[in-house]
Structures are given as C-alpha cells and as structure tokens.
KEKE-3310 file (N, C-alpha, C; in steps of 0.2 Angstrom, whole numbers, plus 5000, padded with zeros to 4 digits):
npx = (5205:5215:5211:5199:5205:5213:5201:5196:5206:5208:5196:5196:5206:5200:5188:5197:5201:5191:5186:5197:5197:5184:5185:5195:5187:5177:5186:5190:5179:5175:5185:5182:5172:5175:5183:5174:5167:5175:5181:5169:5166:5176:5175:5161:5166:5176:5166:5157:5158:5151:5139:5135:5134:5123:5112:5113:5107:5095:5083:5086:5082:5089:5094:5103:5119:5131:5144:5160:5172:5176:5167:5169:5165:5162:5161:5149:5140:5140:5137:5125:5117:5119:5112:5098:5096:5094:5082:5072:5069:5063:5051:5040:5045:5058:5062:5059:5070:5080:5076:5080:5095:5098:5095:5104:5115:5115:5108:5095:5095:5104:5100:5087:5092:5096:5085:5079:5087:5091:5085:5074:5077:5087:5082:5070:5076:5082:5069:5066:5076:5073:5061:5064:5071:5061:5058:5050:5050:5050:5039:5034:5041:5040:5028:5028:5036:5028:5018:5024:5031:5030:5031:5023:5028:5036:5030:5022:5035:5037:5023:5023:5035:5031:5020:5028:5033:5026:5015:5004:4987:4978:4987:4988:4978:4976:4986:4982:4970:4976:4983:4975:4968:4976:4980:4968:4966:4973:4971:4976:4989:4991:4985:4996:5004:4999:5000:5013:5013:5015:5006:4988:4976:4964:4953:4953:4950:4938:4931:4932:4926:4912:4911:4907:4913:4920:4933:4941:4935:4937:4949:4950:4943:4953:4963:4958:4960:4949:4951:4950:4937:4922:4908:4901:4909:4907:4892:4893:4899:4890:4881:4888:4883:4873:4881:4884:4896:4903:4915:4915:4905:4907:4921:4916:4907:4916:4924:4914:4911:4923:4925:4916:4903:4888:4871:4857:4848:4854:4862:4854:4850:4863:4865:4855:4861:4863:4875:4887:4900:4899:4890:4896:4908:4901:4896:4909:4913:4905:4908:4921:4916:4907:4896:4881:4870:4869:4868:4857:4856:4868:4863:4853:4861:4868:4861:4862:4864:4878:4895:4904:4899:4892:4903:4911:4901:4899:4911:4910:4902:4906:4915:4908:4907:4899:4886:4885:4891:4882:4870:4877:4877:4863:4860:4868:4863:4848:4848:4842:4851:4865:4877:4878:4877:4889:4898:4895:4897:4912:4917:4914:4919:4932:4933:4931:4942:4952:4950:4953:4967:4973:4971:4978:4986:4982:4968:4952:4941:4927:4919:4925:4921:4908:4905:4908:4897:4885:4888:4886:4873:4867:4872:4875:4888:4901:4914:4927:4927:4920:4930)
npy = (4779:4783:4796:4796:4791:4803:4812:4806:4808:4822:4823:4818:4825:4840:4835:4831:4845:4852:4845:4848:4861:4863:4858:4868:4878:4876:4874:4885:4893:4885:4890:4904:4905:4900:4910:4921:4916:4915:4929:4935:4930:4934:4949:4951:4946:4956:4967:4963:4970:4981:4976:4971:4984:4988:4980:4981:4995:4997:4999:5012:5030:5039:5040:5028:5027:5027:5016:5020:5021:5022:5013:4998:4990:4977:4976:4983:4974:4963:4969:4973:4962:4957:4967:4966:4953:4955:4965:4956:4949:4959:4972:4986:4999:4996:4991:5002:5010:5003:5004:5020:5019:5010:5020:5028:5022:5021:5010:5005:5016:5010:4995:4999:5003:4991:4985:4990:4988:4975:4959:4946:4933:4942:4954:4951:4947:4961:4967:4959:4962:4978:4977:4971:4981:4992:5003:5017:5025:5017:5011:5014:5010:4997:4992:4994:4983:4973:4973:4969:4956:4937:4926:4916:4914:4926:4935:4936:4939:4952:4957:4956:4964:4978:4978:4979:4992:5002:5016:5017:5014:5013:5009:4996:4990:4992:4983:4970:4968:4968:4957:4948:4946:4939:4927:4921:4910:4909:4915:4915:4915:4928:4934:4932:4941:4952:4954:4957:4970:4987:4995:4998:4986:4985:4993:4991:4978:4977:4984:4975:4964:4968:4968:4961:4956:4937:4934:4945:4945:4931:4933:4944:4936:4927:4934:4939:4935:4926:4934:4948:4950:4961:4969:4973:4967:4954:4954:4957:4946:4936:4938:4934:4922:4920:4920:4918:4912:4894:4892:4905:4906:4894:4899:4910:4905:4897:4907:4912:4903:4901:4910:4916:4906:4904:4908:4897:4897:4903:4892:4882:4888:4887:4873:4869:4872:4869:4866:4852:4854:4866:4861:4852:4859:4868:4857:4853:4862:4865:4855:4861:4874:4865:4866:4860:4863:4861:4846:4841:4846:4843:4829:4827:4830:4819:4809:4815:4816:4817:4809:4815:4825:4818:4812:4822:4828:4815:4816:4828:4826:4817:4825:4831:4826:4817:4817:4821:4808:4800:4805:4800:4788:4783:4786:4777:4765:4767:4771:4766:4765:4757:4761:4774:4769:4762:4771:4779:4769:4768:4779:4779:4769:4772:4784:4778:4771:4780:4788:4777:4775:4788:4787:4778:4770:4776:4782:4777:4790:4798:4803:4794:4782:4783:4783:4772:4764:4769:4765:4751:4752:4754:4743:4730:4724:4718:4723:4722:4719:4730:4741)
npz = (4679:4688:4689:4697:4710:4712:4715:4725:4734:4735:4742:4754:4758:4759:4767:4778:4782:4785:4796:4806:4804:4811:4822:4829:4828:4840:4850:4851:4854:4866:4874:4874:4880:4894:4898:4898:4908:4917:4918:4922:4937:4943:4942:4948:4960:4964:4966:4975:4990:4985:4982:4994:5002:4994:4998:5012:5013:5008:5015:5018:5018:5011:4993:4984:4981:4967:4962:4966:4959:4940:4928:4917:4901:4903:4917:4919:4915:4922:4934:4933:4932:4943:4951:4946:4949:4964:4963:4958:4969:4978:4983:4980:4991:4991:4978:4969:4975:4968:4955:4954:4955:4944:4934:4937:4934:4921:4915:4910:4898:4891:4888:4882:4870:4865:4864:4853:4843:4842:4836:4839:4851:4858:4859:4867:4879:4882:4885:4897:4906:4906:4912:4924:4930:4930:4923:4919:4906:4895:4891:4881:4869:4873:4869:4857:4852:4857:4848:4837:4841:4837:4845:4855:4870:4871:4869:4881:4891:4887:4891:4903:4907:4901:4911:4924:4920:4918:4925:4922:4923:4913:4904:4907:4905:4891:4888:4890:4885:4872:4872:4877:4865:4857:4864:4871:4879:4891:4905:4919:4916:4912:4924:4933:4926:4929:4941:4945:4944:4951:4954:4959:4953:4956:4954:4940:4939:4943:4934:4923:4926:4926:4913:4901:4893:4890:4891:4896:4909:4913:4916:4924:4936:4938:4944:4957:4973:4987:4998:4994:4992:4990:4995:4983:4973:4974:4972:4958:4954:4957:4947:4936:4936:4925:4912:4895:4893:4899:4907:4913:4921:4930:4936:4943:4952:4960:4966:4973:4983:4989:5000:5014:5021:5011:5009:5013:5005:4992:4992:4989:4974:4969:4968:4959:4948:4930:4927:4930:4935:4943:4954:4959:4963:4974:4982:4988:4993:5004:5013:5017:5024:5033:5041:5051:5046:5033:5029:5024:5012:5006:5007:4997:4986:4983:4976:4965:4947:4941:4944:4950:4958:4968:4974:4980:4988:4997:5002:5010:5019:5027:5034:5044:5056:5068:5065:5051:5048:5051:5042:5029:5031:5031:5018:5012:5016:5011:4997:4982:4970:4967:4962:4969:4982:4984:4983:4995:5005:5004:5007:5019:5026:5022:5031:5044:5045:5043:5055:5065:5062:5065:5079:5083:5096:5104:5119:5115:5107:5111:5098:5090:5094:5094:5082:5075:5083:5076:5064:5066:5068:5058:5048:5055:5056:5062:5071:5066:5051:5048:5049)
capx = (5207:5218:5207:5196:5208:5215:5197:5197:5211:5205:5188:5199:5210:5197:5187:5201:5202:5184:5185:5201:5195:5178:5187:5198:5182:5175:5189:5190:5171:5174:5190:5180:5166:5179:5187:5170:5164:5180:5181:5162:5167:5182:5172:5157:5169:5177:5159:5153:5157:5146:5131:5133:5131:5116:5108:5111:5105:5089:5079:5087:5079:5094:5097:5109:5125:5135:5152:5164:5176:5171:5164:5170:5157:5159:5159:5143:5135:5140:5134:5119:5115:5118:5108:5094:5094:5091:5078:5068:5066:5060:5045:5038:5051:5066:5061:5059:5077:5084:5075:5082:5101:5098:5095:5111:5120:5112:5108:5090:5097:5109:5094:5083:5098:5096:5078:5077:5092:5091:5080:5073:5077:5090:5076:5065:5081:5081:5064:5065:5079:5069:5054:5066:5072:5055:5060:5044:5051:5053:5034:5030:5045:5040:5021:5029:5039:5023:5014:5029:5032:5025:5032:5020:5032:5042:5024:5020:5039:5036:5019:5026:5038:5025:5016:5032:5037:5020:5014:4997:4981:4976:4992:4989:4971:4978:4991:4978:4967:4980:4984:4967:4966:4981:4982:4962:4964:4977:4969:4979:4995:4990:4984:5002:5009:4997:5002:5020:5012:5015:4998:4981:4972:4956:4947:4952:4946:4928:4927:4931:4918:4905:4913:4903:4919:4921:4940:4942:4931:4940:4958:4949:4941:4960:4967:4955:4959:4943:4950:4948:4931:4919:4900:4900:4912:4901:4886:4895:4900:4883:4876:4890:4880:4869:4884:4886:4903:4902:4921:4915:4900:4913:4925:4913:4906:4923:4926:4909:4912:4929:4924:4914:4897:4883:4865:4854:4844:4860:4866:4849:4850:4871:4864:4850:4863:4863:4885:4888:4906:4896:4888:4904:4912:4899:4895:4915:4915:4900:4913:4925:4911:4906:4888:4876:4863:4870:4868:4851:4858:4872:4861:4851:4868:4870:4855:4866:4866:4885:4897:4909:4894:4890:4909:4912:4895:4901:4917:4908:4896:4910:4918:4904:4905:4894:4879:4885:4892:4873:4869:4878:4875:4857:4861:4871:4857:4842:4847:4840:4856:4871:4883:4877:4877:4896:4903:4894:4902:4918:4918:4912:4924:4938:4933:4932:4949:4957:4949:4957:4974:4974:4970:4981:4990:4979:4963:4947:4937:4919:4916:4925:4917:4899:4904:4906:4890:4881:4889:4885:4867:4864:4874:4875:4893:4907:4920:4934:4923:4918:4937)
capy = (4779:4789:4801:4795:4790:4810:4816:4804:4810:4828:4823:4817:4833:4844:4833:4833:4851:4856:4843:4853:4867:4864:4856:4873:4884:4873:4874:4892:4894:4884:4894:4909:4903:4899:4917:4924:4914:4916:4935:4938:4928:4939:4955:4949:4945:4963:4972:4960:4975:4986:4973:4971:4990:4992:4975:4986:5002:4997:5002:5019:5035:5042:5036:5024:5029:5022:5014:5025:5020:5020:5004:4996:4988:4970:4976:4987:4970:4960:4972:4974:4955:4956:4970:4963:4946:4959:4966:4950:4948:4964:4976:4991:5005:4993:4992:5011:5012:5000:5007:5026:5017:5007:5026:5034:5020:5022:5004:5007:5017:5002:4992:5001:5003:4984:4984:4994:4985:4967:4956:4939:4932:4944:4959:4948:4948:4968:4969:4957:4967:4984:4977:4971:4988:4996:5009:5021:5027:5011:5008:5014:5005:4989:4992:4994:4977:4968:4971:4963:4949:4934:4920:4919:4917:4931:4941:4937:4941:4959:4961:4957:4971:4984:4979:4982:4997:5008:5020:5021:5008:5012:5006:4989:4988:4991:4978:4964:4968:4966:4950:4942:4944:4933:4921:4922:4903:4909:4921:4914:4919:4937:4938:4933:4947:4959:4953:4959:4980:4989:4998:4995:4985:4981:4997:4989:4970:4979:4987:4967:4958:4969:4972:4957:4951:4933:4935:4949:4943:4925:4936:4948:4933:4924:4940:4941:4931:4926:4939:4954:4951:4965:4967:4974:4961:4947:4955:4956:4937:4932:4940:4930:4914:4919:4920:4913:4906:4890:4894:4910:4903:4890:4904:4914:4900:4895:4913:4915:4900:4901:4915:4914:4901:4909:4906:4891:4899:4902:4884:4879:4891:4885:4866:4869:4875:4864:4863:4848:4857:4870:4857:4850:4866:4869:4851:4852:4870:4864:4850:4867:4875:4861:4868:4854:4864:4860:4841:4840:4847:4837:4821:4827:4828:4810:4808:4817:4813:4815:4805:4820:4828:4815:4810:4829:4826:4810:4818:4833:4823:4812:4828:4836:4826:4811:4819:4819:4802:4796:4805:4795:4779:4784:4786:4771:4760:4767:4771:4761:4765:4753:4767:4779:4766:4758:4777:4780:4764:4768:4786:4777:4764:4777:4788:4774:4769:4786:4789:4772:4776:4795:4786:4773:4770:4783:4779:4779:4794:4797:4804:4788:4776:4785:4783:4765:4762:4772:4762:4746:4751:4753:4739:4726:4721:4716:4729:4721:4720:4737:4744)
capz = (4687:4691:4690:4703:4715:4714:4717:4732:4739:4736:4746:4761:4762:4761:4773:4786:4784:4788:4803:4809:4806:4816:4830:4831:4831:4844:4856:4852:4857:4874:4878:4876:4886:4900:4898:4901:4913:4925:4922:4925:4943:4946:4942:4954:4968:4964:4967:4981:4994:4984:4982:5001:5002:4990:5001:5017:5013:5004:5019:5019:5013:5005:4987:4984:4978:4962:4962:4967:4952:4934:4927:4911:4899:4906:4924:4921:4914:4929:4941:4929:4932:4951:4953:4943:4955:4968:4961:4957:4975:4982:4981:4985:4990:4989:4970:4967:4977:4964:4949:4954:4954:4938:4930:4938:4931:4914:4912:4906:4891:4887:4887:4876:4863:4863:4863:4847:4837:4842:4836:4842:4860:4862:4861:4873:4885:4882:4887:4903:4910:4906:4915:4930:4931:4931:4919:4916:4899:4890:4890:4874:4866:4874:4868:4849:4850:4858:4841:4833:4844:4836:4849:4861:4877:4870:4871:4888:4893:4886:4893:4911:4906:4903:4919:4928:4919:4917:4930:4920:4923:4906:4899:4908:4901:4885:4887:4894:4879:4866:4874:4877:4857:4854:4868:4877:4884:4896:4909:4922:4917:4913:4929:4936:4924:4931:4949:4946:4943:4957:4953:4962:4949:4959:4948:4932:4939:4945:4927:4920:4928:4922:4904:4896:4888:4894:4890:4903:4915:4917:4918:4931:4941:4940:4949:4962:4978:4991:5004:4993:4987:4994:4993:4975:4969:4976:4969:4952:4953:4956:4940:4931:4935:4920:4907:4891:4894:4905:4911:4916:4926:4936:4940:4946:4957:4962:4970:4978:4990:4992:5007:5021:5019:5009:5013:5012:4999:4990:4991:4983:4969:4965:4967:4954:4942:4925:4926:4934:4940:4948:4958:4963:4967:4979:4988:4990:4999:5010:5018:5021:5030:5041:5044:5051:5042:5024:5026:5021:5004:5003:5006:4990:4981:4982:4971:4957:4940:4940:4950:4955:4963:4974:4977:4984:4993:5003:5006:5014:5024:5033:5038:5047:5064:5068:5061:5045:5045:5051:5036:5025:5033:5030:5011:5008:5018:5009:4991:4977:4966:4967:4962:4974:4989:4984:4985:5001:5008:5002:5010:5028:5028:5024:5038:5050:5044:5045:5064:5067:5059:5069:5084:5085:5103:5110:5120:5109:5107:5109:5092:5086:5097:5092:5074:5075:5085:5069:5058:5067:5069:5049:5043:5059:5055:5066:5071:5060:5045:5047:5048)
cpx = (5211:5215:5203:5199:5212:5209:5195:5201:5210:5199:5192:5203:5203:5191:5189:5202:5196:5184:5191:5199:5188:5180:5190:5193:5178:5180:5190:5184:5170:5180:5187:5174:5169:5181:5182:5169:5170:5181:5174:5164:5172:5179:5167:5161:5172:5171:5156:5155:5149:5140:5130:5131:5124:5111:5107:5107:5098:5083:5080:5084:5082:5094:5102:5114:5128:5141:5156:5170:5172:5172:5166:5164:5155:5158:5151:5138:5134:5136:5127:5114:5113:5112:5100:5090:5090:5082:5071:5065:5063:5053:5044:5044:5057:5066:5062:5066:5082:5083:5079:5089:5101:5099:5102:5116:5121:5111:5101:5092:5101:5103:5089:5086:5096:5089:5076:5081:5092:5085:5079:5073:5082:5086:5072:5070:5080:5075:5063:5068:5077:5063:5058:5068:5066:5055:5053:5045:5051:5045:5031:5034:5043:5031:5022:5032:5034:5019:5018:5029:5028:5026:5029:5023:5036:5036:5024:5027:5039:5029:5020:5031:5035:5021:5021:5034:5030:5019:5007:4993:4979:4981:4991:4982:4972:4980:4988:4975:4970:4982:4979:4966:4971:4982:4975:4961:4970:4977:4973:4987:4997:4988:4990:5005:5004:4999:5008:5018:5013:5009:4993:4978:4967:4952:4947:4947:4939:4926:4926:4926:4912:4906:4909:4907:4922:4927:4942:4939:4935:4947:4956:4948:4950:4965:4965:4954:4952:4945:4950:4940:4926:4911:4899:4904:4909:4896:4888:4895:4893:4880:4880:4887:4876:4873:4884:4890:4902:4909:4920:4910:4904:4918:4923:4909:4913:4925:4921:4910:4917:4931:4921:4906:4893:4877:4863:4851:4850:4862:4861:4850:4857:4869:4859:4854:4862:4870:4885:4895:4904:4893:4893:4906:4908:4898:4902:4916:4910:4904:4919:4921:4910:4900:4885:4871:4864:4867:4862:4852:4863:4869:4857:4854:4868:4865:4856:4866:4874:4889:4902:4905:4893:4897:4911:4906:4897:4905:4915:4905:4900:4913:4915:4902:4901:4887:4878:4887:4886:4872:4871:4877:4867:4856:4863:4865:4850:4841:4845:4846:4862:4878:4885:4879:4884:4900:4901:4899:4909:4921:4917:4917:4931:4938:4935:4941:4954:4956:4954:4965:4977:4974:4973:4987:4986:4972:4958:4944:4930:4916:4917:4921:4909:4898:4903:4900:4885:4881:4885:4876:4863:4865:4877:4881:4898:4912:4925:4933:4922:4924:4941)
cpy = (4780:4794:4801:4793:4798:4813:4812:4807:4818:4829:4822:4823:4839:4842:4835:4840:4854:4851:4847:4859:4868:4862:4864:4878:4883:4875:4882:4895:4893:4889:4901:4910:4903:4906:4919:4923:4917:4925:4938:4935:4933:4946:4955:4949:4954:4967:4968:4965:4978:4984:4973:4979:4992:4985:4980:4992:5003:5001:5011:5025:5038:5038:5034:5026:5025:5020:5020:5027:5018:5014:5003:4993:4981:4971:4979:4981:4967:4965:4974:4967:4954:4960:4968:4957:4951:4962:4964:4950:4953:4968:4982:4997:5003:4995:4999:5013:5009:5002:5015:5023:5015:5013:5029:5029:5019:5015:5003:5011:5011:4997:4993:5001:4995:4981:4985:4991:4979:4963:4948:4938:4937:4952:4957:4949:4954:4969:4967:4962:4975:4983:4976:4977:4994:5002:5013:5023:5022:5007:5007:5011:4999:4988:4991:4987:4972:4966:4968:4957:4944:4925:4921:4918:4922:4939:4943:4939:4949:4961:4962:4963:4977:4984:4981:4988:5003:5009:5022:5013:5007:5008:4998:4987:4988:4984:4970:4963:4966:4957:4945:4942:4939:4928:4922:4915:4903:4914:4920:4917:4926:4938:4938:4938:4953:4960:4957:4969:4981:4994:4994:4993:4982:4986:4993:4980:4973:4982:4979:4963:4960:4972:4967:4954:4945:4933:4938:4948:4935:4930:4941:4942:4927:4928:4941:4935:4931:4933:4946:4956:4954:4963:4967:4970:4956:4949:4954:4949:4934:4933:4937:4922:4914:4920:4915:4907:4901:4891:4900:4909:4899:4894:4908:4911:4899:4902:4915:4911:4900:4905:4912:4911:4905:4904:4901:4892:4900:4897:4880:4881:4889:4877:4864:4870:4869:4862:4859:4850:4862:4866:4856:4854:4866:4863:4852:4857:4868:4860:4856:4870:4873:4865:4863:4857:4863:4852:4839:4841:4844:4829:4821:4827:4822:4806:4811:4815:4811:4812:4809:4823:4823:4811:4816:4829:4823:4813:4824:4831:4820:4818:4832:4832:4817:4813:4817:4813:4798:4798:4802:4789:4778:4783:4780:4765:4761:4768:4765:4759:4761:4757:4770:4775:4762:4765:4778:4776:4765:4773:4783:4772:4768:4780:4785:4774:4776:4790:4784:4773:4782:4792:4782:4774:4775:4780:4781:4785:4794:4797:4796:4783:4777:4784:4776:4762:4766:4767:4755:4744:4751:4747:4732:4722:4721:4721:4728:4722:4727:4742:4741)
cpz = (4692:4694:4696:4708:4716:4717:4724:4737:4739:4741:4752:4762:4762:4766:4779:4787:4786:4795:4807:4811:4811:4823:4833:4833:4837:4851:4856:4857:4865:4876:4879:4882:4893:4903:4903:4907:4920:4924:4924:4934:4946:4946:4948:4961:4969:4967:4973:4987:4992:4984:4990:5004:5000:4997:5008:5018:5009:5007:5021:5015:5009:4999:4986:4978:4972:4964:4961:4961:4946:4932:4920:4907:4903:4913:4926:4919:4918:4934:4938:4932:4940:4955:4952:4947:4961:4969:4960:4964:4981:4978:4983:4986:4990:4982:4968:4970:4972:4956:4948:4952:4947:4934:4931:4935:4924:4911:4907:4900:4887:4884:4881:4870:4860:4861:4856:4841:4837:4840:4839:4850:4862:4864:4867:4878:4888:4888:4894:4907:4910:4912:4924:4932:4933:4929:4915:4908:4894:4887:4883:4868:4866:4870:4860:4847:4853:4852:4836:4834:4842:4840:4855:4868:4875:4872:4878:4893:4893:4888:4901:4911:4907:4909:4923:4927:4919:4924:4927:4921:4916:4902:4901:4906:4894:4882:4888:4887:4872:4868:4875:4869:4854:4857:4873:4880:4889:4901:4915:4923:4915:4919:4934:4934:4928:4940:4950:4944:4949:4958:4957:4955:4951:4954:4943:4933:4940:4937:4923:4920:4926:4916:4899:4892:4893:4897:4897:4908:4917:4919:4923:4938:4944:4945:4956:4967:4983:4996:5000:4990:4991:4992:4987:4973:4968:4972:4960:4949:4952:4949:4934:4929:4929:4913:4902:4892:4899:4910:4917:4923:4932:4939:4944:4954:4963:4968:4974:4984:4991:4998:5011:5016:5016:5012:5010:5006:4993:4987:4986:4976:4965:4962:4963:4948:4937:4924:4931:4939:4945:4956:4964:4968:4974:4985:4991:4995:5006:5017:5021:5026:5036:5044:5044:5046:5035:5025:5024:5013:5001:5003:4999:4985:4978:4978:4965:4952:4938:4947:4954:4961:4969:4977:4983:4989:4999:5006:5012:5020:5030:5036:5042:5055:5063:5064:5054:5041:5046:5045:5030:5025:5030:5022:5009:5008:5014:5000:4986:4971:4969:4967:4969:4982:4990:4985:4992:5005:5008:5007:5017:5030:5029:5029:5043:5051:5047:5054:5067:5068:5066:5076:5087:5090:5106:5113:5115:5112:5108:5103:5088:5086:5094:5085:5071:5076:5080:5065:5060:5066:5062:5046:5048:5056:5061:5065:5065:5054:5045:5045:5042)
residu = (MET:PHE:GLN:HIS:LEU:GLN:ALA:ALA:TYR:LEU:PHE:LEU:ILE:ALA:SER:SER:ALA:LEU:ILE:VAL:ALA:GLY:ILE:ILE:VAL:LEU:LEU:CYS:LEU:LYS:TYR:ARG:HIS:LEU:TYR:VAL:THR:ARG:GLU:LYS:GLN:ARG:LEU:ALA:ALA:LYS:HIS:GLN:ASP:TYR:ILE:ALA:TYR:VAL:LEU:SER:HIS:LEU:ASP:GLU:LYS:GLN:PRO:LEU:GLU:VAL:PRO:ALA:VAL:SER:LEU:GLY:LYS:ARG:GLU:LEU:GLN:VAL:LEU:GLU:GLU:LYS:LEU:ILE:GLU:ILE:ALA:GLU:ARG:VAL:LYS:GLY:LYS:HIS:ARG:GLU:GLN:LEU:THR:ALA:LEU:PHE:GLU:LYS:LEU:GLY:LEU:PRO:GLU:LEU:GLU:LEU:GLY:ARG:LEU:LYS:GLN:LEU:PRO:GLY:PRO:MET:ARG:THR:ASP:ALA:ALA:TYR:LYS:LEU:GLY:ALA:MET:GLY:TYR:GLU:LYS:ALA:THR:PRO:ALA:LEU:PHE:SER:ILE:LEU:GLU:ALA:GLU:SER:ASP:GLU:ALA:GLY:ARG:TYR:ILE:ILE:ALA:ARG:ALA:ILE:ALA:ARG:CYS:THR:ARG:SER:VAL:SER:ASP:LEU:ARG:VAL:MET:VAL:GLU:LYS:MET:VAL:GLU:SER:SER:PRO:ASP:SER:PRO:ARG:LEU:LEU:ALA:GLU:VAL:LEU:GLY:ASP:SER:PRO:LEU:ASP:VAL:LEU:PRO:LEU:LEU:ARG:GLU:TRP:ILE:ASN:SER:GLY:ASP:SER:ARG:LEU:MET:LEU:VAL:ALA:MET:ALA:CYS:LEU:PRO:ALA:ALA:ASN:LEU:ASP:ALA:SER:LEU:VAL:ASP:GLY:LEU:TRP:LYS:LEU:LEU:ASP:ALA:GLU:GLU:LYS:GLU:VAL:ARG:ILE:GLN:ALA:VAL:ARG:LEU:ILE:VAL:SER:GLY:GLU:ARG:VAL:SER:ALA:ASP:GLN:ILE:ASN:VAL:LEU:MET:ALA:SER:PRO:ASP:TRP:GLU:VAL:ARG:ALA:ILE:VAL:ALA:LYS:ALA:MET:GLY:ALA:TRP:ARG:GLU:VAL:ASP:ASP:ILE:SER:ALA:LEU:GLN:GLN:ALA:MET:ASP:ASP:GLN:ASN:TRP:TRP:VAL:LYS:TYR:HIS:ALA:ALA:ARG:SER:LEU:VAL:LYS:MET:GLY:ALA:GLU:GLY:PHE:GLN:ALA:LEU:CYS:GLU:VAL:ALA:SER:ARG:THR:PRO:HIS:LYS:GLU:THR:ALA:ASP:LEU:ALA:MET:GLN:GLN:LEU:GLN:GLU:ALA:LEU:HIS:GLU:ASP:ARG:THR:ALA:GLY:GLN:GLY:MET:PRO:GLY:SER:TYR:GLU:ARG:ASP:HIS:LYS:LEU:THR:ILE:TYR:HIS:SER:TYR:PHE:ASN:ARG:GLN:LYS:GLU:ARG:ALA:ILE)
# end
C-alpha cells in the first residue's frame, strides 16, 4: 500500500516538473518572438530612409548604393525582407537595379548557402528569395534541388525561382519539361510561373504548340492571351482541332474564338465538332461578336442535343438586338422539343425583364418597344404577363 502511494507521489512530482518546464519553455519562446519582432521593427525604422532612397532612385541610370554604415546579420535580414517586398512589385529595369543591389549587399551568396545546407521549408524559402533577387548564378543549384524536392508546392516555388533567375530560354524549356513530368495537370500554374520570367517566351510557346506533346501544348495555350495571336499561331491552333486529347481541342478553340470573329465557314466547321464543349464555346463567342450573320447558325444550335450548347445559343441570340430576339421567338414557337421551347421562353422573358429594369424611370426606347411587339406577335400575350 505504502509503495503504491510513493509511486503516485513520484508520478505527481514528475508530471508537475514537466508541466512547469513546458510553461517555462513556452514563455521563453514567446519572449524570444516578441524580442525578435520588436528588434525587426526597430531596425526597419532605422533603415526607413534608405528604403525611401531606393524607391526614389529606381528610375536613375546610376546603380543603387549600399548603406553607408556596416550592417549586422539581423540588420541585413531586415533589409533583405524590405528590398524583396519592393522587388515583388516591380519589373524590367527596376528589378535589374534591385538585382544589382542584392549582389552588392552579398545577399544572394547567403541565400545560396542556405539553399545548399538547409532541408525542407527553409530550403524552399531560400529558393523563393533567390528568385525574388533574380540571381542568375543560382540557376544550377535551383535545378539540383528541383530534382530532389518531393513536395509539389515546393517544386512550384523552385520552378518560379528558376524562371526568375535564368537568362536562358533553354533552361525554361528544361524546367517546364521536368515539371510536366511530375505535375501534368497544372498547365495554368506553369503558365503563371513562365509569366514571371524576364525572357521572351513566345518562340518557346510556338515550339510547344507544334510539339505533339499534349502537356506542353496545354502549357503553351495557357500562356497565350488573345492579343498575342498572330497568323502563324492561329494556324497552329487550327491544327490542334485534330488532336487526340480532348482538353487540347477545347483550349485551342477557346483561344481561336477569343479574338476577332472567324469566318462563316470556320464557324460551321467548329459547330460540327463532336465535342459539346467546343460547340458551346463557339455559341457563346457569337454572342460576344454580335454579328447578325451568325443568327442562322445560332438557330441551328438551338437544335443541339446538349443543353449547354442550346443555353449559350439562346443567350447569344438575345444579345443581337431585335433580329436575334425575333429569331429566338421563332425557335420557341416552332420547336417540337419542350426543353428547347422552355429554355428559349426563359431567355426571352429574362431579356424583356432586363430591358424594363434598365429603362425604369426613362421613356421607352424604340428597340424595347419593338421587342415587345415581336413577342406579342408570336405568343399573343398581354404585356403584364409577358414581362
């Protein structure tokens, strides 16, 4: 009995000691965090004038000067954070100015040392900072840790750092090829990574469009805004309509119709696609072009087997003024399919409601009144019920 009580006392003493030790450790960590935070704030305030100097001289031709006083380790870290914040907001010559300043301060070499020595998140943090600095000499080391990194988020951070640091298009090619091997389903993320490169990637995108590799083609198309589409790129995109990968065909059509209106023959080719997504994209695009010559194609699209194609066709018709509105009235009144008729009627009544809401408190416009007249001529309803 006595032995059991003694064991219980010893357990209580040991537990209490561990609790007290844990509380002491937590208090020490909290104090250290507060101290580091206050020290950073103090040092940031100390170098506020220097940061103002950097911001005001980014447009100058002369290189930026380093602080006149020698900097301790903690001061260098605080200054690095502030300069990286600026570097993330600028591009072009301004970023080049900051890259030269980073090298003068010796910061890239410090981060390169961290990159080679530290594991996990700390190594990824070093990669991010090297990318923000645009340090070209870090590219080989970044490639080496890209191979070793198992975390997908970490790989994208390192890939972005490579895109920012390298001055070689071939390095970008290798980096993207390595990334699509491990992450083939993230073309838009890779497009964002390439968007951070200071290099002209358009030749690389042309190469990938014609590569035959669906992963690279998707990355290239994710990088291409409609404004950059010249005749050769458009020709390459039309060839992708025969690609085996469905997503490639869809993204190619999305780019083709995002610019200027295509010809009537090309519309017919696209609307004959076996992919309903392609037909829906084209039907929606015709509403943006607002060409009355497309009304016939949209009326035919209202007979499509897919609901989304019919929906976008109906939405596009009501955007084409009175002529498109009348064409949709004709579809609603003559189609033998209840689903199509209901969809058309819904869009017609929504269009009338939108016109009435937009013109509330204003004299009736000719087009709005004309639409009401057309609607009554087809369905013979009272105005109140129609709206």
